[in-house]
Structures are given as structure tokens and as C-alpha cells.
N, C-alpha and C positions, 0 to 999 in steps of 0.2 A: 708202750709199758705201762700196765695198769697196776699202780700201789695200792695195797689194802688200808684200812681205816686205822690199825694200829701202827702200821708203817708211818701214816701220816702224823699220828701224834709224836713219834718219836723224833722225827725229821723236823718238826716245827719248833716246838717250845719246850722240849723236856732234853735234860741231860743227866747222864747217869750220877748218882749220887757218890758212887765209888767205882774203882774199878774191878770190884768183886760182888758189887750189890746185885741185887735181883729185881730191882725197881728203879724208876726214874723219877727225879723230883722237879717240880715245876719250879724255873729259875724266879721268874716274876709274875705278878698280875699286871695286865694292861689297868690303867684307870678309865673305865668306860661306863657311859649311863646305860642303863638297861632294865629290863623287866625278865621275871623269871617264875616258872611253875613247873613244879615237879610233875614227872610222868614216866610211864613204864618205856615210853619213846618219846625223844624231844626233836622238837622242830626249831630251826634257827630261823632268825629274821634280822633284817637291817633295815634301818628306817631314818629318814631325815627329821630328826627332832629338835636340832637347834641349827641356826644359820651360820653362826661364826665359831672358830677355834682360836683360843688364844694359846699361844705356845710360850714356855718360859724361857728367860733369857738364859743363854749359855755363857757361863763363867769359864768352863773347862777347867775349873779349879775344885768344884764338887760335883756331887750327882744332881742331876737338873730335876727340877720340880715336874710333877706331872701336869700334861695339858688339861685345859678344860674349855667347855662350850658356853656360848652366850646366845642371846636370841632365840627364846623359845617359839617353836613353830607349832601352834596348835593342829594345823592340818597333818603334820607328820606324825603327831601323837595319836591322832584320830585314825590314822592307817596302823598304826602299832596297836590300837586298842580293838580296831577290826579284827586282827589277827588271833588276839586273844579271846576275843569273841566267837570266831569260827572254831578255834580248838574246844572252846566250852559247849559250843553247840554240837560238833562232833562227839564229844565224851557223853552227852546227854542221848545221843542218837543210838538206840539199840539195834539198828539195821548195820550200820556203819563202824567198822573196828569193834565189834562187840568184845568185851572183857578185855580191853586194851584202853588204858587212859594215856592221853596225849598230853605233852607239857611243852613249854617254849622257854625259849632263850632270845631275847629281844635285845639288840643293842643300836645305839644311835651312833650314825657315821659323822654327825656335825658338819655334813656337806664337805668333808674334806676326804681326799684319797687316802691319806696316810692313816688317819682314824678308821676309815671303812676297812682298810685291808687288816689293821690290828684285830678289828672285831672279828672278821670273817676267819683270821687264823684261830683265833680264841673259840671260835665256834668248832672249828674244823679239828681242832687239837683238845678241846676240853678244858676245864678249870681244875681239875682234881690236883691237890697238892703233891699227890704221889701216884704214880702209875706203875703198877706191878708188871714186871715183864714175864712174858710167857713164850715158850721155845716155839710154839706154833705161831705165834704172833698174830693172834686171832681173838675176835670178840666184836660186840657191837659197837657201831662209831656212837661218838659223843651226840651228835646230831645227825638225825636221819637225813636231812634236807634243809635248804636255807631258801626263805621267802625273801627276795630282794637280789641285789641291792638297785635303789630306784635308778641310780644314775649310770649312765652309759660307760663313761670313762671308768667308773669304779668296778662295774661288772666285767668289762674287757680285762682289768687288772687282776681281779680276783678270780675269774674263771679261767684264766690262763694258768694259774695254779692250782685252783681245786679241780679243774678239767682232767688233771693228770691222773687224780685220784677218784674221777668219776663222780665227784661229790654232787648231786644234783642241786641246781640253783633254779629257783622259778621266780623271775623278776615281775614285778608288777607296772614297772615304769620305764624300764631300761629300753629304747627304741631304736637304738643304732643298727643299721642294717649289715653291719659288720659281724653282728653277732649270731646271725644265720649262718655263719660258717662253720660247719660241723666238724671240719677237720681241726679247727682251732679250739673250739669250744663245743666239745662231745656231749656235755652233759648240761648244757645251758638250756632253758626254756623261759617262755614269757607268756604272760595272759594279756598284754598289750601288744598291738599289731606292730610289725616292724616300720621302721622310717620309710621304707619303699613303699609300703603301703599309702603312709601318710603323704608321700610326695605325688603319688598318683591321684589321691584324694584331690590336693590341692590343684592339680594341673586339670582336673575335671572341672571344678568350679571355675578357673581362670578361663578355661575354653567356653564354658557356658555363658559367662557374662562377657566374652569378646575382649578379655584384657591379654594382650600380647606383648606388651613392652612393661616389664616391672624391675623394681629394685630388690636386692636380696642383701640381708642382714643376718649373719649367724654368729655364734658363740664360738670362741677360741678352745673348743674341745673336741671329743672324738663325735658327740652328738651333732654339733654344729657343722664340723666338716663333712662328715659323711652324709649328713641331710643335704649340704650345699651341693656336693659333687652329684648327687641323685637327681637333684631339682634341675640343674643346669642340663643334664642329659635329656631327660625327661622332657622340659621346657622346649628345648631345642627340636626333638623328635615331633613335637605336637606343633610346630610352627612359631613359636614364642621366643622372645628373647630377653635377656638379662641386661638392664641398663648400667647397672652397677652391682657390684659385689664387695660388702665391706665385712670384716671382722672385728666383733667386739672386743676391744680390750680387756685382759683379765685385771689389769691393776686400775683401770676406770680413769685414765690419764686424760685429764681435761682438753689438752690439745688435741688428743686424737678425736675424741667425741666431738669437738667443735669441727674437725675436718670432716667427719662422716655426716654430720647433719649439715653442714654446707654442701656436700655433695647430693644429699637427698633433697635440700632445698632448690638447687639449681638443676636437678634433672628433670626432663619432661614427663618421667614416668610417674603417674600418680597412684600406683599400688606397690605398696612395700610388704614384702613377704619375709617373716622374721622366725627364724628357727634358733629358740634360745629359752632358757628360763628366765624368771622374774629377776632374780639375782643379777645377772649380767644386762637386762633390757633396761631395769630401772634406771641407771646413770643415763643412758642414752635419752629416754623419754624426758628426764628433767632437762637435758640440753634441747631438747625439741621444743619445750615449753619456753626456756630461756630466749632462744632465736625465733620463737612464734611461727613455728612452720605448721600452718593448717591445710586443709584440702587435700589431705592424703587418705587412701584407703588403705588400713592396716590388715594383713592377712597372719593370723596368728596359728603358731604350731600348737601342738597338745601340751607342750610344756608350761604355756604361759596363757591359753586361751581361756581358762577357768580360774584365774588367779584374782583375788579380788583387792590385791595391792592397788591396781590401777584405778579402781573404780571410786575416784575421788573428785570432787568438782574442780579440782585443779587441773587433772589431767584428762578428764572426758571430753572437754572441747577439742582436745585434739586427737583422742583414740575412740570417741564415740562412734558408733557403726561399724567397728572391728568386726570382720568375720573370721572365726577360729574353729580349726578341727579339734574336737575333742573325743576323748575316749568314751566307750558307751556308758550310759548311765544305768545303775541298777538299783533295786530295791532290795534291803536285807531288814526283814522283818524282826523286831526286839532289839535291833542294834542301838537305838536311841536310849531305850532304858537301861541297857548294859552301860552305854557311856556315861550316863548320869549317874549310876548307881557306884562307881568306883570311890574308894576311900584311901586315904593314904595309910592309914593303920591297919588294912587289909592285906597289906604287902609283908611278907616276911622280912627277916632282916636283911643287910646290905651285902651278905655273902657272897651273892650271885649278882650284885648290880642292880638292885631294886630300888633304885633312887629316881627313876623316870617320873614315876607318878608324883612323888614327892615335889619334884622340880615343876612340875605342872600345876599341882596345887598352888605352890607359893606363887606362880605366875599368874593364875587367875585371880587369885584372892589378895594378892598384894601382901602377903604376910610371911613369915617364917615360921617353920614347924620347930625347927631347933635354932633359935635365935643366936647370933653370935655376941659377944661382949659389947655393950653398949648399944645394942640394939634397939631395946626397950627406952632406955634412957633418950634416944635420939628421936624418939616420938613413933617408932616402928610397930605394926602390930604383930601379934603372936596368934598363929593358926592353931585351933584346937583339933582340926581333924575332923570335926563334926558339921563344918560348914556344908551348904546345899546348893549343888551345881545348878539347880533349877531356878535359884534366886539370882543368878546373873546372867546376862545375855552376852553369849560368846558363840562364835562359829564351830566351837567344837561339837555341840550338841546338834547342829544343823546336818540332818540327814537326807534332804531333799535332793542333794546332788551328789550322789555317791558313784564318784567314776574312779580314780585310783584306789578308792577303798574297795570299791567292789572286786577291781582287779586282785587285791590282797585276798578278799575272801574266795574267789576264784582259785588263786593259787595254792591256799591251804587246803582246800578240797580236792585239788588235783593231786597233791601228795597223799592225803588220807585214801583218797580212791586208789591210787597206785598200789599202797601198802595193803590196802583191803584185797585188790586182786591178787597182790602177792601171796598173802596169808590164805586164800582160798584155792591155792594150787593142791592138787591132788597127787600124792606121792607115786610116783612112778609114771606120771604124765606131764611133768614139768617140762618147761621151756629150755632147761639148760642141759649140758652134755649129760649123756646116760639118762635122759628125762627126768633129772633131778628137779626139786623143788628148792627154794631159798628157805632158810630159817630164820627166824627172828633173833635167835640166841648167836648166831653166827654169819648175820646179816653183811653183805657186801654192797658198796654204793652203786656199783654197776647194775647189780640185780635190781635194784630199785629203779635205775634209769631205764631198764628193759621194759617195766611195766609203765612208767611215766610216759612213755612214746606211745604206748598203746591205750592210754587213758581216753575215756569218753562218757561224759555225763553231762546231764542237763540241771542246771540250778532251779532253785524255786521260782526264780524270776522269768523261766523260760528259755534262758540261753544255753546253748551247747556249747561244752568246753572239749575240746580236743587240740592236738598240736599236730602239725604237718610235718614233713621229712625235716625239716630245719628247727624244730622247735618252737615254730611261730604259732601263735593262735590266729583264729578267724578274724579277718580283718573287718569290723563295724564301726562307724563313726558317727558322730552327732556334730551337726554344723549349728554352731552357736553365733548369735550376733548380740552385740553389747548395744542396747537401746537407752538412749539418753534422754530422760523423759523430762518434762517442762517443769516439773518440781525440784530438778536437780538430782532427783535418784536414777540409779542405774538398775535396768531390768537385763538380765541374760536371757535370752529368746532361743529355743531350739527352732531353726527354721529348714531343717533339712536332715538327710540321713544318706551316707555312703556305706553300701554294703557290696563288698568284693564278692560275695557268693551268690548275687544277683545275676540274671542272665546279662550276657552282652549288651550294652548300650543302655542298660536300664539299672546300673548300679548308683547314679545319681539322682536324687529326690530333692529338689530345692524349691520351696515355696517363696519366690521373689518378692510378693505381695506383702509378705509379713517382716521384710528386711526394712532395717531404719538406716537410712542413708544421712550421714552426717554432712550434707551439702545443702547449700540454698535452694538447688532444685528439686532435692529429695529425691533424685534419681542416681543411679551408678554411674560413676563417671567414666570418661573416655580415657583409656589408657594403651594407645598405641605410639608407636615411632612415627610411622607415615600412614596416612588414612589411605584405605582401599582405593586403587586405581579406578576413576570412573570408566564407564562404559567406552570404548573405543581407544583405550589407551593399554599400555603393558608395563610391566614392573622393569625399571632398570637398576640394579643394583649400584649402591654407593661404595667406592673402593675405598677398603679399611673400615667399613660399617657393618653392624649387625644385619643378618637377613631382614631384619624387621623395618629397616631404615632403608628408602629407595625414593627414586623419583619415577613420575608416570611419563611415559613418552606414547604418542598416539600410535594406533597401529596404522599399517598400510592397507591400501583398499583390498578388499578380498580376505582381509583377515579380522578375526574377533580375538578378545583378550579373556583368557581364564587367568592362568598364573602367568603365561607369556602369550605374546600374539601368536595364533596359530592360524595357517591357511585353511580357509574353508574348503570342504570337499568340492569335486569339480562341477558337479551339477548345483553347486549353491554360491551365494554371494552374501558378504556381510550386509547386516543391516545400517541403515544411516548412523545409528548410534555406535556401531561396531560392538555390539555386546551378544549377537548371535547370528547364526547363518540362516539365512532364508532363501528358498528355492530361487534360482536364477528365472529369469523372464523368459519366455520361449517365443522365437520369431519365425514364422513360415508363411506362405502365400496363404491365407485361410479363406475358406468359404462366408466366413461371417464379418469380414472387413470390406470397406468399399470398394477398395481396389479388386479383390477377389471376387467381389458381387458383380461389378462392372464387366470384367473379363469373362466371367461366367455366363451371363446376360449376352454378351456379343457372340460369345461361342455358341450358345444354344439358338440365338438368332440366325447365325448363318448356317447352323444345320437345317433350321427351319426353312429357311429361304430356299436351300438346297432341295429339301422334300417338295416345296411348293413348286418349285421350277421343274422338279421331277414329275410331280402330278400334272404340270401342264403338258410337259412333252408327252407323257403317256396318253392325255387326252387328245392331242393332236399329232400322236405318232404317225398317221398317214398322211400328214400334209408334207409338201414338197421341203419347208424350212427345215423339218425335223428329220425326214429322210435324207437330206442332202450330206453328203461328207460321213456317211457310216454313221446312221442313228446309234447303232449300238456302243460305239466308242462315246458318244455323247453320254448316253445313260451311264457306262462305266465311269466317265469323268466326273459326272454328278454324284455317283456313289462315294468316288474317291475324295472329292471336295467334302462332301458330307463326313466321313471319316476324318478329314484333316481337321474340321471344325471341332469335331468331339474329342478328338486326341487331346486337344489343349487342355480338357479337363482334367486330364491326369497328372498336370502341372500344377494343380491347385489342391490345397490339403497337405496335411501332415505327411511328409515323406516316408513311406514304408519300402521293403525290399521289393515287392511285387510292383508297386507303382514307379519305382525308380528303374526297374527293368524294362517295364512295359511302356512308359511313356517315350523313351528315345525311338524303341523298336517300331512303335506304332506310327509315332511322327515319319520315320524313315521310311517305311514302307508305303505309306499312305501318300506322301508327296512323290515318291518315285513312280507310284502307280498313277498318280495325276499327270506328272510331267511326261510320263512315258505314253499317255493317251494323247496328250498335246502334241509330243513329237511325231506319233504316228498321224495323227490329223494332219500335220503339216507335211509330212511326207504324201499323204494321199492328195494334197492339194497341189503340190508338185508334180504328182503323177497324172493327176487329172488333166492339168494344164498341159502337159507333154502329149497326151492322147489327142488334144485338139490340133495338133499339128501333124502334117503327113508321116505316116510311119510310126507313130507315137502309141499305137496301141499295145506293143509288145511290152512298154514299161508298166502300164497299169496290170497286164496279166501276171506277172510276177509280184503284184502287190494287192491281192484281193483280200476278201474279209478273212480268209484263213489265217493269211500271213500278217495281216494287221494284229490279230488277237494272239497270235503266237509270239509276236515281237513284243507286245505288252507283257505277256507272260514270263518273258525270258529276260526282259530288262528289269521287271519286278523280282523275278527270283534269284538275280544277282544281287539286289539290295538286300533280300531275305537272308543270303548266304553271308553278306557280310555281318548282318545284325546278328545271326546265329554264332558265328565266330567270335564276335564280340563279347557277348553274353557268356560263352562258355570260357574264353580265356581270362577275360577281366570284367566282370559283371559290373555295372552301376550299383552303389550302394547307398543306404542312408548314412548321413554322416551329421555329428554335432560340431558345428563350427563355432569355436570361441575366440577365433581372431579379429573379428570385427568389433564386437562389443564385451568389454570386461564383465558387465553385469547381466548379459544376456547370450542365450544360447540360439544360435541359428542352425534350423535344420534345412538341409540340402542334401541333394543328391550328387554324389562325386561320380564323374563319369566312368571310374575305373582305369580305363585306357583311353589316353588322347588319341592315339592312333586309331583306334577303333571309331571314337565319335569324329575324327577328321575325315576318314573312309568313307563314314554315312553322309556327312555334309557335301565332302567332295563329289561324290557319285552324283547327288541331287544336282550339284552345281555344274556337272559335266552335262548332265541330260538337259538342264535348263538352257545353258549356254549353245547346245546343237540346236533345240528348239528355236531360241531367239534367231541363231544365225541362218536356219533354213527359213524362218518366216520372214526374216529380213530380205532374203533373196527373192522371195515370191511377193513382196510387198506391192509391185507394178503390175500385178496380173489384172484382169478386167474385174471391175469392182462388184458387178453383179453377182457372180457366183464365187469371189475371191474373200476366203474366211482367214487370209494370212496376215492381213493387217491387223485384225483384232488379236490374233494370237501373237504379233510382233508387240503390240501394246501390252497384252498380259505379261509376255515375258520380261518386257521392259520394267513393269511394275515389281515382278517376282523377283529379278536379279537386284534391281535397286534396294529392295527390302532387305534380302539376305546379305548382301554386300555390308550394307550399314549395319546389320545384326551383329556381325563378330566383333568389332570393337565396342559397341555398347554392351554386348553379352559378357565381355572380359572385364568391362570396366564397373559392371553393376554388381553391388554386394548383395549376397544372401537372396532374400525373397524377390528382390528387384531383378536379379538375373532370370528367374522364371517368368517374371513379369515381362521382361523383354523378348524371352523366347516364345511367350505366348502371344504377345503383341506382333511379332513377326510372322508366326503362323496364322494369325487371323488376318492380318494386311494382305500378306500374299494370297491367302484364299479368298478373301474379299475382292481382291484385284483380279484373279482369276475367274470368279464366278461372273463379275458384272461386265469384264471385257469380253468374256466369250459367250455369255449366255442372254446379256443385256440385250443386244440387238436382234436375236431370234425371239426372246419374249415380246419385244416391242413390235415387231412385224406380226407374231401370231395375234397378240392381243389387241394391239392398235391399229395395225394396216394390214387386215387380212386380205385387201385386194392385191397386195404384193406376196402373198403366201402362195404364189402359182408357179408351175414349172417354167410358163412362159417368161413371168417376171425375172425368175432365177436364173434362167439362161440368158437373159439379157438380150432379147432380138433388138436390132439396131432400129431407131426411130427414124422416119423420113424427114430430111430438112425441108423445110419451108424456103 
């Protein structure tokens, strides 16, 4: 339900004069300090002009006296005068609200909620002695809108009530994030960013400087509690931790302050974040001085970051180097002259509470405008009202750091622009039901709120003013640093900016070289609960401790540390420092290593010897030694031996699919071809020997040259069939073996089918055993034409090599298994080559006289 302004006046402060009266009479005036200027439209304002409120004693026997305020605050008065200046400037602007004169009614809240609430109710209901009743209950409200209150707690209480009537409030200093709730505070706006933005700004600074372990101190009010809650959650999300969280006592109890400072002193956190105003914080800082707690880096919220009450020689040894978030500084041309031109006699009578200027005047010049009895006799001065403010040095006339004042200025202009837009409405094209426009004579607060939500203008300083859906202003902060100079003076330096409207990742601009650090090292302190784990270790959380406190445990082999130890990918291994994954070493029998080069050289040498022997046999192909026992088989045997030597090259180099498939097939077929030739030659020796006996020609007839070639072909084709079936069913493939070494990849060929590989080797073994058996049976034949003993010797070498190969191959890891297989191939091949062709080459080259048919036939010599 939305109540109109007249209803508000009736509900709050007025009562009917009589049961039949047509007007309401104001029961009583609140005693409030204020400033007033007449106008067609009145704007209200609430400011902190005094620090303390003195309440009268309650006797309950008589009407209590009015409360009064003490401790004049020139900064709060400067903000009130800034509103007066903004109203005066708008009235002189022909382009903004032409033909309408703005007035103002400003009150002092004395830093007390009760006083602030009374002032707000007086603004909302008006101060007329008598209020005429109207059946329509309509009319212009006493104030169009209110600038203030600067306190979050005050704004929450006031807006909770005035929000029911949609009275617009534009605060210049209330930052509580809770006020962004449009459901609870539908007509609340502010020209200062919300605490949620301030907290994000602080988190960015902490992250930039590497501070993850911080203490938190906050005031016992809505501002402090909401800021602390937001800070806790935001810091946790960014990976930081709160070492301690302390609430500043409202009553400044010494025991409580001593306890808080004691915890700050004992904590390992070197950074202290404080959300409070100077009134709450000052007693704590005094206790810090008493306990001599130095070496801390203070982070100030905007509520005290620009306060000069801390800039004293007593406090700066402890607070020097403070980094603070401050609201945007602005410039207001003409404000200083306006501030210094005020006079107490320029103010009208006190009917509307125009006593604020008089109190300021008396506080500045230390005199009384209306001295009480005995004042002059006691030596007190009397003010004339003609004193010149330019003759005294006060912070009141300092406009170099206009921050809350600049927000006041923007708040007044926001209300003025909203009213200006409302009055520019074209009849029949308005935003309200029936396309109606609002009327100044019958203006409702909610209508102004509608335009205030859409206000958008740029100040003379170049800042754009608008509000988001929650009534919050654009978030721009300055980062200030308290530099304590050698002469003992304090200089507040602007060292950075945080702009929430900047692109992501570019919100923070911080000039670290300009920051004054109040430490002997002149460098930023370290504030972490536990140092980052060194390379090769991982974080181990401590039970019951914040996540920033941990131990470091070494990572296992093959793991590297980031937040936790993580296993490296399959082809990688951890570096010696355990800080990154590096590619694993690769192992295979390479052409570049000495073992590979030696085996390759032996293989090529064997193939070359075969070629040389083949050349010799070709050159002497018509000699009896070559022609004996089927020279065609000899040439085929040499060719197969050459293939055996060359197939060993397939076992060298990085295994690939085609080399894995070809190496065993080539090896198996080459050796079967070789052993088949030897088997046939052995059978030929036996057959020839049988022909030398009566009736033995029949055996040689069935084992002629054609049958010999056919036998070799059949025996070799059977091995080819075994290889084909093996490759089709379970082909050998390259494999990365990581079982031998944890930091090395061994490339090898897996056989695919053990049965296929076994069949291949078994078939070669069967043929070799048959050859050895037949040769052994023919070993006692006549020497001169008997080749069987050389075959027996060669087969003995062959079988010995391959019998020892099996256990050696199984027990050899990685590339050494390939080396063992190559060695077996070369050893058996060299054994066959030397045993079978060595004696023949000896006769051909060195004993040509024995290379005759007569010598080979072995004619018996005559005994003497």
C-alpha cells in the first residue's frame, strides 16, 4: 500500500484540534538544529553536524527538557553548506527548473538514531502549526525528497518508514549493502557505492598484494555487520582467510578494547581490515598505542579512510602507511567562496531551526552571538557577526578533497533533474496510467521516484550520475595512502583507482611504487598463514584450521604440485623439483647408440660376406666344388642367409606397425628357407651315398633337382602360411611399455599371439632338428665327398644358439630383448655361413688343386 503525503502528515505528527475541527494542529516541535531557505519546492537534508547528544535526566515528575548536541563537526557542516550551495546554483541556472525556486530544510542528526528519526519525521510531515483538512486529502508534500541520512543504520530505520509513502531518499554516505533491497527500501537511492562494491575493491587490493591472511575489525552497527559478512564470503571465494573477527564495543569498554588489541598483537596476520567510522575506531587506536602494537598494515574503509583525526604525531607511528578506500573525489567550482561568505546575520529567524550557522560561527571564533549571563564577566568574547572566515585556518574552507561533499552535490542535482524531467512531461504522453503527467500542485512522492530511477546526467566534473535497478550509483573508488613524512607531517596520496565499470580484469589500477610502507624494509609486508608449498610438495590441510593454514607434504614420484599433487599424463614424468611434468625418456634399440651400431654393422657385414661368397660361387660355378651336391641349392642357401642377415635390421629403430609385422615374418620365412635348403642338401648327401651301393640308383631317382626345389618350396610355404595366419588373427603391434622404468617409455613390439610366435619358432626348430639328425647319421660317410659333417657342425651351432635364445629373450627387458634376438639371428647365420661355405671357399681360393672331380671322388691312394 502506498500512502500519499497528506496521509503521512496526519499519521505522524498531527492530531485533530477537536472532533468537529476541519484542521489538524501540530502537537509539539522537536528541538532540532537546522538551516532553512524558502522556495517553491523544498528539499530536505540530514547531516552529522555534531558528534554527541546530551539527553536530559528523567525525573518522571515533570516534562523532560529537550535534548541538545555537543562537539561541532565542521566536515558535516561543510556537507550541509554544500547542499545549500547546490540549491543556490540550481536556482541560478536558467536551463534547470526554470521559473521554480528550490528551497531547503536541513537538520542535524547529532549522530544519534533517535535524533535522526525525529528530524526525518519533521521533514516528511512538515512544521506548520496547523494543517487544514481536505476531503480529497491531496496537495504538495512538505519536502519533495531528502538528501541523507549519511549513516546506514539511520537510513535503514528512516527508509523503512518513509518507504511506505515512497518518499525519495538520496543518501550521500550510507553504504550498507542491505539498502539495495528494493523490496524493503523501494524509494532509497544513494550517490555513494554500496559496501558490496567496497568489499570487492578491498579484495582486489588484497589479492594484488598477495595478502591472504588478514584480521577483521568492524563496528557494532548495520554498516559494520553487513560489510563484515560480505567481506568474509568474498575473501573465502578469493582464496583468503580471516585470522580473527572482532566487533568494536559501542560503550568503549576498556577491558574489551584490551582483549581485542591483545588478539591483534598475538595474531600472525600483519594486515588489519577495519569497517568503522572514526568515532568507534578512535578508542581502539588509543589502546593500540598503549600496548605499542606496531608493524601492522591497516586497510581503511571509506568511513574513516579520509578522516584527519588520526593524522597526529601520536598515532601516525602506528597508522602510517594505511591504505584506504575512499569515494570519488570531485571538484565544485565556486564552493569555497560560498563557504567563506556565510554570515550568521544572513539567516532568518529561528522559527525553522536556523541555528546551525550560529553554532558554527561560535565554534570557529570561540565567541557567543548571544552571550548568556556572566559570559562577558568571565572573560568570554562576544561575536559581532562580521568576523571573516578567511582570517582563520580551519578545515571548513578546504575544498581540495571533496568526497562526501561531492556526493551531496550529486544527490541534490539528481533530485533536481528528476523534478525537471517530471515537469517536462507532455500532456497525453505521460508515463502514468492513461498517459497522464504529474502535476507540481498535486505531486505524489512515488511519481518523483519514477523519474529518479531514470535520471541520467553528467556533472561539471565529468562524472555520469545514474542509478541501477537497486538505486545504487556507479562504483568508482580512489585508493588513498597515508604517507608519514620525515618532518612529522601527514600527506594523503592517491595511489590508485578502482572502477567497476572498467573491462573485466582491469578494474584495479594501483601504483605500488608510490605507496608509503611504514616498515623498516620499506616494502609491503607478508601476511599469509602458511607460505606457499615449495615445488615437489602438496598442501595438507590442518584439521580445524582455516584453509589458508596448511602443511606441505612431498609429492610422490610421477606427481607435480599445483593446489594438490596430481599425476602426470601417461607420457610425462615429474621433474626432479616436482614442479612440472616433463616428457618421459624414450628407449628402443636405436641406430644412433653403440649397441645398435654394432649390431647393424655385424648384420651388414654378414650380408656383404654372403654377397662375396655368392660372387665367388658364381665365378667358379663350373668347378666341381660348386657343382657338387646341387649348386642351385647352394646359391639359394646363400640368398636365404643374406636375407637372414638383413632381416635383423628390422629389429633396430623405433618400432612401428609395419616393422613389427614384417620383422618376425621375414625372420621366420628366411630361416625356414635356409634350414629347408640345408635339410634337402643333407637328404641329397644320404641319397648319393646310397647310390654308391648296389641297387641304390632308385633312391636318387626319386630325389632329383625338381624334387629338391619342390621340397624347399613346400617347407617354406608352410612357414609362410603360419605367418599369414598369425598376422591376420593377432598381428604384432608397437607398444609403449612403462613397467620396466617409471620415468622412461620402452617402445617394443608385442607378439600379439604367443601361439603364433611359438608356432613360428617351433617349426624352425623341427626343421633344424631333422637336419641335425640326418647330418649326424651321415657323419661317418667318406670324407672326400661327405658334406654331412659340416652340416652337423652348423646345425649344432644353430640349435645351441636358439636353445639359449629362449630364456635369454624372456629375461631381457625392453631393447635388450631385441638385441638378444638380433644376436641369435647373427650368431646362427654366421655359424651356418662359416661351417657350410668356409671349407668350400678355402678349396676354391687356396687349394685349387683339390677343386677337381678326381679329388672330390676320393680315388684311393696306393699304400707303399
